[in-house]
N, CA, C and O atoms as a printed pandas DataFrame, in Angstrom:
     atom_number atom_name residue_name chain_id  residue_number  x_coord  y_coord  z_coord
0              1         N          MET        A               1   62.789  118.508   95.226
1              2        CA          MET        A               1   63.420  119.485   95.977
2              3         C          MET        A               1   64.802  120.396   94.604
3              4         O          MET        A               1   65.788  120.003   93.980
4              5         N          SER        A               2   64.127  121.564   94.725
5              6        CA          SER        A               2   64.950  122.407   93.942
6              7         C          SER        A               2   66.900  122.931   94.440
7              8         O          SER        A               2   67.472  122.775   95.519
8              9         N          LYS        A               3   67.421  123.546   93.138
9             10        CA          LYS        A               3   68.343  123.628   93.564
10            11         C          LYS        A               3   68.471  124.901   95.058
11            12         O          LYS        A               3   69.427  124.837   95.831
12            13         N          GLU        A               4   67.485  125.833   95.201
13            14        CA          GLU        A               4   67.713  126.863   96.128
14            15         C          GLU        A               4   67.472  126.422   97.166
15            16         O          GLU        A               4   68.095  126.794   98.160
16            17         N          GLU        A               5   66.225  125.246   97.238
17            18        CA          GLU        A               5   65.925  124.740   98.831
18            19         C          GLU        A               5   67.535  124.233   99.071
19            20         O          GLU        A               5   68.365  124.775   99.801
20            21         N          ARG        A               6   67.665  123.338   98.444
21            22        CA          ARG        A               6   69.180  122.427   99.064
22            23         C          ARG        A               6   70.253  123.262   99.342
23            24         O          ARG        A               6   70.873  122.981  100.368
24            25         N          HIS        A               7   70.827  124.699   98.366
25            26        CA          HIS        A               7   71.717  125.701   99.048
26            27         C          HIS        A               7   70.894  126.262  100.487
27            28         O          HIS        A               7   71.631  126.835  101.289
28            29         N          LEU        A               8   69.417  126.139  100.871
29            30        CA          LEU        A               8   69.505  126.958  102.018
30            31         C          LEU        A               8   69.407  126.090  103.409
31            32         O          LEU        A               8   69.514  126.487  104.569
32            33         N          GLN        A               9   69.105  124.415  102.763
33            34        CA          GLN        A               9   69.323  123.504  103.976
34            35         C          GLN        A               9   70.963  123.832  104.098
35            36         O          GLN        A               9   71.442  124.140  105.189
36            37         N          THR        A              10   71.671  123.754  103.055
37            38        CA          THR        A              10   72.859  123.493  103.506
38            39         C          THR        A              10   73.557  124.944  104.544
39            40         O          THR        A              10   74.086  124.975  105.655
40            41         N          LYS        A              11   73.275  125.857  103.670
41            42        CA          LYS        A              11   73.334  127.607  104.594
42            43         C          LYS        A              11   73.057  127.012  105.627
43            44         O          LYS        A              11   73.766  126.382  106.411
44            45         N          ILE        A              12   71.853  127.256  105.608
45            46        CA          ILE        A              12   71.032  126.584  107.632
46            47         C          ILE        A              12   71.897  125.946  108.218
47            48         O          ILE        A              12   72.241  126.561  109.227
48            49         N          ARG        A              13   72.590  124.722  108.052
49            50        CA          ARG        A              13   73.183  123.645  108.845
50            51         C          ARG        A              13   74.875  124.224  108.795
51            52         O          ARG        A              13   75.794  123.663  109.392
52            53         N          MET        A              14   75.006  125.345  108.023
53            54        CA          MET        A              14   76.845  125.921  108.249
54            55         C          MET        A              14   76.195  126.756  109.375
55            56         O          MET        A              14   76.643  126.488  110.490
56            57         N          PHE        A              15   75.266  127.683  109.333
57            58        CA          PHE        A              15   75.225  128.598  110.235
58            59         C          PHE        A              15   74.562  128.156  111.750
59            60         O          PHE        A              15   74.605  128.935  112.702
60            61         N          GLU        A              16   74.147  127.248  111.811
61            62        CA          GLU        A              16   73.805  126.438  113.173
62            63         C          GLU        A              16   75.403  125.728  113.431
63            64         O          GLU        A              16   76.087  125.924  114.435
64            65         N          ASP        A              17   75.651  125.165  112.661
65            66        CA          ASP        A              17   77.609  125.226  113.114
66            67         C          ASP        A              17   78.283  125.872  114.071
67            68         O          ASP        A              17   78.945  125.576  115.065
68            69         N          ILE        A              18   77.757  127.329  113.212
69            70        CA          ILE        A              18   78.863  128.404  113.667
70            71         C          ILE        A              18   78.132  128.746  114.703
71            72         O          ILE        A              18   78.886  128.956  115.653
72            73         N          LEU        A              19   76.979  128.910  114.995
73            74        CA          LEU        A              19   76.368  129.217  116.259
74            75         C          LEU        A              19   76.537  128.265  117.508
75            76         O          LEU        A              19   76.198  128.738  118.593
76            77         N          LEU        A              20   77.041  126.934  117.472
77            78        CA          LEU        A              20   77.036  126.271  118.677
78            79         C          LEU        A              20   78.599  126.740  118.572
79            80         O          LEU        A              20   79.048  127.002  119.688
80            81         N          ARG        A              21   79.511  126.907  117.540
81            82        CA          ARG        A              21   80.868  126.980  118.197
82            83         C          ARG        A              21   81.075  128.616  118.863
83            84         O          ARG        A              21   81.930  128.645  119.748
84            85         N          THR        A              22   80.316  130.155  118.510
85            86        CA          THR        A              22   81.047  131.064  118.833
86            87         C          THR        A              22   80.213  131.277  120.391
87            88         O          THR        A              22   79.190  130.804  120.887
88            89         N          LYS        A              23   81.251  132.242  120.822
89            90        CA          LYS        A              23   80.972  132.386  121.846
90            91         C          LYS        A              23   80.780  134.223  121.898
91            92         O          LYS        A              23   80.667  134.638  123.051
92            93         N          ASN        A              24   80.749  134.980  121.135
93            94        CA          ASN        A              24   80.772  136.292  121.274
94            95         C          ASN        A              24   78.638  136.341  121.218
95            96         O          ASN        A              24   78.003  136.038  120.208
96            97         N          PRO        A              25   77.966  136.807  122.612
97            98        CA          PRO        A              25   76.635  137.164  122.506
98            99         C          PRO        A              25   76.284  138.185  121.458
99           100         O          PRO        A              25   75.159  137.803  121.136
100          101         N          SER        A              26   76.454  138.873  120.982
101          102        CA          SER        A              26   76.151  139.965  119.908
102          103         C          SER        A              26   75.830  139.017  118.678
103          104         O          SER        A              26   74.749  139.000  118.089
104          105         N          GLN        A              27   77.079  138.126  118.340
105          106        CA          GLN        A              27   77.307  137.580  116.829
106          107         C          GLN        A              27   76.111  136.463  116.963
107          108         O          GLN        A              27   75.422  136.262  115.963
108          109         N          VAL        A              28   75.829  135.694  118.230
109          110        CA          VAL        A              28   74.864  134.784  118.702
110          111         C          VAL        A              28   73.684  135.285  118.084
111          112         O          VAL        A              28   73.238  134.500  117.247
112          113         N          ASP        A              29   72.920  136.516  118.244
113          114        CA          ASP        A              29   71.898  137.131  118.305
114          115         C          ASP        A              29   71.791  137.412  116.828
115          116         O          ASP        A              29   70.747  137.299  116.185
116          117         N          ASN        A              30   72.731  137.716  116.436
117          118        CA          ASN        A              30   72.993  137.814  114.642
118          119         C          ASN        A              30   72.694  136.853  113.897
119          120         O          ASN        A              30   71.929  136.840  112.933
120          121         N          ILE        A              31   73.527  135.731  114.511
121          122        CA          ILE        A              31   73.187  134.404  113.236
122          123         C          ILE        A              31   71.733  133.964  113.517
123          124         O          ILE        A              31   71.101  133.540  112.549
124          125         N          GLN        A              32   70.944  134.025  115.071
125          126        CA          GLN        A              32   70.350  133.783  115.177
126          127         C          GLN        A              32   68.866  134.052  114.156
127          128         O          GLN        A              32   68.043  133.361  113.557
128          129         N          MET        A              33   69.176  135.656  114.433
129          130        CA          MET        A              33   68.359  136.408  112.999
130          131         C          MET        A              33   68.330  136.010  111.854
131          132         O          MET        A              33   67.317  136.102  111.161
132          133         N          GLU        A              34   69.565  135.437  111.402
133          134        CA          GLU        A              34   69.760  135.205  110.235
134          135         C          GLU        A              34   68.971  133.800  109.673
135          136         O          GLU        A              34   68.439  133.667  108.571
136          137         N          LEU        A              35   69.066  132.719  110.847
137          138        CA          LEU        A              35   68.410  131.638  111.034
138          139         C          LEU        A              35   67.023  131.723  110.850
139          140         O          LEU        A              35   66.334  130.793  110.430
140          141         N          THR        A              36   66.650  132.724  111.130
141          142        CA          THR        A              36   65.091  132.694  111.538
142          143         C          THR        A              36   64.297  132.850  110.094
143          144         O          THR        A              36   63.241  132.292  109.795
144          145         N          ARG        A              37   65.207  133.903  109.139
145          146        CA          ARG        A              37   65.111  134.730  108.224
146          147         C          ARG        A              37   65.156  133.390  106.802
147          148         O          ARG        A              37   64.569  133.410  105.720
148          149         N          MET        A              38   66.162  132.264  107.430
149          150        CA          MET        A              38   66.424  131.393  105.836
150          151         C          MET        A              38   65.283  130.570  106.270
151          152         O          MET        A              38   64.506  130.227  105.379
152          153         N          ARG        A              39   64.994  130.120  107.702
153          154        CA          ARG        A              39   63.921  128.802  107.453
154          155         C          ARG        A              39   62.997  129.035  107.746
155          156         O          ARG        A              39   62.391  128.393  108.604
156          157         N          ALA        A              40   62.423  130.299  106.992
157          158        CA          ALA        A              40   61.308  131.235  107.079
158          159         C          ALA        A              40   61.153  131.254  105.293
159          160         O          ALA        A              40   60.066  131.060  104.750
160          161         N          LYS        A              41   62.257  131.485  104.628
161          162        CA          LYS        A              41   62.306  131.315  103.393
162          163         C          LYS        A              41   62.548  129.809  102.529
163          164         O          LYS        A              41   62.388  129.519  101.343
164          165         N          LEU        A              42   62.866  129.264  103.350
165          166        CA          LEU        A              42   62.662  127.646  103.560
166          167         C          LEU        A              42   61.347  127.061  103.552
167          168         O          LEU        A              42   61.010  126.081  102.888
168          169         N          GLN        A              43   60.622  127.737  104.345
169          170        CA          GLN        A              43   59.516  127.019  104.414
170          171         C          GLN        A              43   58.457  127.687  103.356
171          172         O          GLN        A              43   57.420  127.100  103.047
172          173         N          LYS        A              44   58.804  128.925  102.850
173          174        CA          LYS        A              44   57.745  129.633  101.564
174          175         C          LYS        A              44   58.211  128.824  100.675
175          176         O          LYS        A              44   57.227  128.496  100.012
176          177         N          LEU        A              45   59.082  128.331  100.283
177          178        CA          LEU        A              45   59.869  127.659   98.788
178          179         C          LEU        A              45   58.958  126.206   99.215
179          180         O          LEU        A              45   58.160  125.929   98.319
180          181         N          TYR        A              46   58.934  125.604   99.945
181          182        CA          TYR        A              46   58.175  124.393  100.112
182          183         C          TYR        A              46   56.952  124.768  100.086
183          184         O          TYR        A              46   56.618  124.583   98.916
184          185         N          PHE        A              47   56.092  125.173  100.636
185          186        CA          PHE        A              47   54.892  125.636  100.315
186          187         C          PHE        A              47   54.179  126.184   99.186
187          188         O          PHE        A              47   52.965  126.180   98.986
188          189         N          LYS        A              48   55.234  126.720   98.382
189          190        CA          LYS        A              48   54.976  127.537   97.228
190          191         C          LYS        A              48   54.752  125.976   95.957
191          192         O          LYS        A              48   53.851  125.873   95.124
192          193         N          ARG        A              49   56.250  124.645   96.301
193          194        CA          ARG        A              49   55.987  123.515   95.297
194          195         C          ARG        A              49   54.933  122.957   95.555
195          196         O          ARG        A              49   54.226  122.705   94.579
196          197         N          MET        A              50   54.295  122.456   97.264
197          198        CA          MET        A              50   53.219  122.197   97.443
198          199         C          MET        A              50   52.254  122.530   96.802
199          200         O          MET        A              50   51.296  121.760   96.737
200          201         N          GLU        A              51   52.231  123.869   96.097
201          202        CA          GLU        A              51   50.804  124.224   95.907
202          203         C          GLU        A              51   50.514  124.548   94.521
203          204         O          GLU        A              51   49.457  125.075   94.173
204          205         N          SER        A              52   51.999  124.049   93.273
205          206        CA          SER        A              52   51.817  123.904   92.290
206          207         C          SER        A              52   51.416  122.306   92.095
207          208         O          SER        A              52   51.145  121.870   90.976
């Protein structure tokens, strides 16, 4: 696992924790969109590593 993959996984966990604690609906939407982007990026990294 690359350094970038570990960093993204850690960041995703932090954002999920923030998401569970937040009460503001607009902030929830923003966090969910950012989580979706980070998960897609992480998945691309996994697939790129599998191809190599």
